C-alpha positions in Angstrom: 55.0 83.2 143.0 53.0 80.7 145.1 51.1 79.5 142.1 54.4 79.1 140.1 55.9 77.0 143.0 52.7 74.9 143.3 52.8 74.1 139.6 56.5 73.1 139.6 56.0 70.9 142.7 53.0 69.1 141.0 55.2 68.5 137.9 57.9 67.2 140.0 55.8 64.7 141.8 54.3 63.4 138.5 57.6 63.2 137.2 58.9 61.1 140.1 56.0 58.7 139.7 56.9 58.2 136.0 60.5 57.6 136.8 59.7 55.0 139.4 57.2 53.2 137.2 59.5 53.0 134.2 62.6 51.9 136.4 60.6 49.3 138.3 59.1 47.9 135.1 62.5 47.7 133.3 64.1 45.9 136.3 61.1 43.6 136.6 61.4 42.5 133.0 65.1 41.8 133.0 65.5 38.0 132.6 66.6 36.1 135.6 66.0 38.8 138.2 67.2 38.7 141.7 67.0 34.9 141.7 69.8 34.7 139.1 72.5 34.7 141.8 71.2 31.4 143.0 71.1 29.7 139.5 74.6 28.2 139.8 74.0 26.6 143.2 73.5 22.9 142.5 72.2 22.4 146.1 69.0 24.4 145.3 65.9 22.5 144.3 62.9 23.8 142.4 61.1 23.9 145.8 63.9 26.0 147.2 63.6 28.5 144.3 59.8 28.7 144.7 60.2 29.3 148.5 62.7 32.1 147.7 60.3 33.6 145.2 57.6 33.7 147.9 59.9 35.3 150.5 60.9 38.0 148.0 57.4 38.5 146.8 58.4 37.6 143.2 55.4 35.3 142.8 53.0 38.2 142.6 52.2 40.2 139.4 54.6 42.9 138.6 52.0 45.7 139.1 51.2 44.4 142.6 54.9 44.3 143.5 55.2 47.8 142.3 52.4 49.1 144.5 53.7 47.4 147.5 57.1 48.9 146.9 55.8 52.3 146.3 53.6 52.3 149.4 56.4 51.3 151.7 58.6 53.9 150.0 56.1 56.6 150.8 56.3 55.5 154.4 60.1 55.7 154.6 60.8 52.1 153.9 63.2 51.9 151.0 63.7 48.0 151.3 66.9 46.1 152.2 69.8 44.9 150.2 69.6 41.4 148.8 73.2 40.9 149.3 73.5 41.4 153.1 70.2 42.6 154.3 71.3 46.1 155.1 68.6 48.9 154.7 68.9 50.5 151.3 69.0 54.1 152.7 72.1 52.9 155.0 73.9 51.4 151.9 73.3 54.6 149.9 74.4 56.8 152.9 77.8 54.9 153.0 78.6 55.9 149.5 76.8 59.3 149.3 79.8 61.4 150.7 82.3 60.1 148.2 80.0 60.9 145.3 79.1 64.4 146.7 82.9 65.0 147.0 83.5 64.0 143.4 80.5 65.8 142.0 81.1 68.9 144.0 84.8 69.3 143.1 84.1 68.6 139.4 81.3 71.1 139.3 83.4 73.8 140.9 86.2 73.1 138.3 83.7 73.0 135.3 81.9 76.3 136.3 85.1 78.2 137.0 87.0 77.0 134.0 84.0 77.0 131.7 82.9 80.5 132.7 86.4 81.9 132.2 86.8 80.2 128.7 83.4 81.4 127.7 84.1 85.0 128.7 87.4 85.1 127.0 86.1 83.4 123.9 83.3 86.0 123.6 85.6 89.0 124.2 88.2 87.6 121.9 85.9 86.3 119.2 87.5 84.7 116.1 90.9 84.7 117.8 93.4 81.8 118.1 92.1 81.3 121.7 88.5 81.2 120.4 89.2 78.6 117.8 91.3 76.4 120.2 88.5 76.6 122.8 85.9 75.6 120.1 87.9 72.6 118.9 88.7 71.6 122.5 85.0 71.7 123.4 84.1 69.6 120.4 86.7 67.0 121.2 85.5 66.9 124.8 82.0 66.3 123.8 82.8 63.8 121.1 85.0 61.4 123.2 83.4 59.2 125.8 84.3 59.9 129.6 85.8 56.4 130.2 88.3 57.0 127.4 89.6 60.3 129.2 89.8 58.3 132.3 91.8 55.5 130.9 94.1 58.0 129.2 94.4 59.9 132.4 95.4 56.8 134.2 97.9 55.7 131.7 99.6 59.1 131.4 99.5 60.5 134.9 99.6 57.3 136.8 101.5 54.6 134.8 103.9 56.8 132.9 104.5 59.9 135.0 103.5 58.4 138.4 102.1 61.8 139.5 98.6 60.7 140.6 97.0 57.6 141.9 95.2 55.3 139.3 92.2 54.7 141.6 90.4 54.5 145.0 89.6 57.2 147.3 92.7 57.0 149.7 95.7 55.1 150.4 95.4 52.3 153.0 97.1 53.4 156.1 97.5 57.1 155.0 93.9 58.4 155.0 94.9 62.1 155.4 93.2 65.2 153.9 96.1 65.6 151.4 95.9 62.0 150.5 92.2 62.4 149.7 92.9 65.4 147.6 95.6 63.5 145.8 93.3 60.7 144.9 90.6 63.2 143.9 92.4 65.3 141.4 92.4 62.9 138.4 88.8 61.6 138.6 87.4 65.2 139.2 89.2 66.5 136.3 88.1 63.7 134.0 84.5 64.2 135.2 84.5 67.9 134.7 86.0 67.8 131.1 82.7 67.5 129.3 81.0 70.0 131.6 83.7 72.6 131.0 83.0 72.2 127.3 79.3 72.8 127.8 79.6 75.6 130.2 82.1 77.4 127.9 79.9 77.1 124.8 76.8 78.3 126.6 78.7 81.2 128.3 80.2 82.4 125.0 76.8 82.2 123.3 75.1 84.1 126.4 78.0 86.7 126.3 77.6 87.4 122.6 73.9 87.8 122.9 74.3 90.4 125.6 77.2 92.3 124.0 75.1 93.5 121.2 72.2 94.7 123.2 71.3 98.4 123.1 72.0 99.0 126.8 75.6 98.0 126.3 76.0 100.2 123.3 74.6 103.1 125.3 77.0 102.5 128.1 79.9 102.6 125.6 78.5 105.8 124.1 78.6 107.3 127.6 82.2 106.5 127.9 81.8 103.8 130.6 85.2 101.7 130.8 85.1 98.6 128.8 86.1 96.4 131.8 83.2 98.0 133.8 80.7 97.3 131.0 81.9 93.7 130.8 81.8 92.9 134.5 78.7 94.9 135.5 76.4 94.7 132.6 77.4 91.9 130.3 78.6 89.1 132.6 75.8 89.7 135.1 73.1 89.3 132.4 74.8 86.4 130.6 74.9 84.4 133.9 71.1 84.3 134.2 70.5 81.4 131.7 73.5 79.7 133.3 71.5 79.2 136.5 69.1 77.1 134.6 71.9 75.2 132.9 73.3 74.3 136.4 70.1 72.5 137.2 70.0 70.8 133.8 73.6 69.6 134.1 72.8 67.5 137.2 71.7 64.4 135.2 74.8 64.3 133.1 77.1 64.8 136.1 75.4 61.9 137.9 75.7 59.8 134.8 79.3 60.8 134.3 79.9 60.0 137.9 78.8 56.4 137.3 81.3 56.0 134.6 84.1 57.9 136.3 83.6 56.0 139.7 83.8 52.7 137.8 87.0 53.5 136.0 88.8 54.9 139.1 87.1 52.3 141.5 85.8 55.3 143.5 83.6 54.0 146.2 80.5 56.3 145.5 77.0 55.8 144.4 78.0 55.3 140.8 80.1 52.4 141.6 77.5 50.9 143.9 74.9 51.3 141.1 77.2 49.3 138.8 78.0 46.6 141.5 74.3 46.3 142.4 73.3 45.7 138.8 75.9 42.9 138.6 74.5 41.3 141.7 70.9 41.8 140.7 70.4 43.8 144.0 67.3 45.5 142.7 66.2 47.1 145.8 69.5 49.1 146.0 69.3 49.9 142.2 65.8 51.3 142.7 66.9 53.2 145.8 69.8 54.8 143.9 67.5 55.5 140.9 64.9 57.2 143.1 67.4 59.1 145.1 69.2 60.4 141.9 65.9 61.3 140.5 64.9 63.3 143.6 68.3 65.0 143.6 67.9 66.0 139.8 64.3 67.2 140.1 65.1 69.2 143.3 68.0 70.7 141.5 66.0 71.7 138.6 63.3 73.0 141.0 65.8 75.2 142.9 67.2 76.5 139.6 63.6 77.5 138.5 63.0 79.2 141.7 66.2 81.2 141.6 65.5 82.2 138.0 61.9 83.2 138.9 63.3 85.4 141.8 65.9 87.0 139.7 63.7 87.6 136.6 60.0 88.0 137.6 59.0 87.6 133.9 59.6 83.8 134.2 57.0 83.2 136.8 54.5 85.1 134.7 55.1 82.9 131.6 
């Protein structure tokens, strides 16, 4: 087990380095860079631009800037925002709760609804419900998240007036119920794609277990079908879903970026979008690294849980 864990930790560290190098190089090669925000100021001279380059360290080669940034990152210095000089970690912390709230609620909805749909589709194979679930999953996977968001705003906010069109709370009424009221639509939109994925995976996993010999043996012994389903089939089918939960993290973060932009939700996705627009690259890199750490940590935890539940995994 210790060897398995050590191997995963080494892989995670290498992956983080690769992500940081690729992200930093891409941002460094974008035309304009952080100085693009000063390009329209007629009062700045060429000497002023050069002085700003020196202050920001942009007059150094890209590889040297990366090494300096990585060294400071390893010592807990994530840099400061170019917009207002606020430490990057402080900026991220301000928006983290909103993103965790949105991701957490959408994940709970996706797992609960997707698992139920997958189980029912597997136990009622080729029924009208199974066909409807399959068609619904294909539609959800084929249409962009922002389209669902815009349709949701048009139908439930503009036409019916049931749900708010955006933001996290109503100014002057920041109660728990008001937060939940604003959370319903974006969390449902963000969870749609993941409901489709969970339901398809759960259906496949269930069908793979239903035909196993131990299930046939239980039936032959006269065990009740409901007991076979809940104790033997569902329990074994959930094992690969643990890995799926870790794999789904990147797509949830990506979907959160789009969803937060559509609904003006003040989370990290919206912050990432705004920071790109302002060429605030320290914040962009901070969000990229924070997201990479969360995703890699989620996959690492999923691997550990699977290895504990199924010892064959850590021997592979």
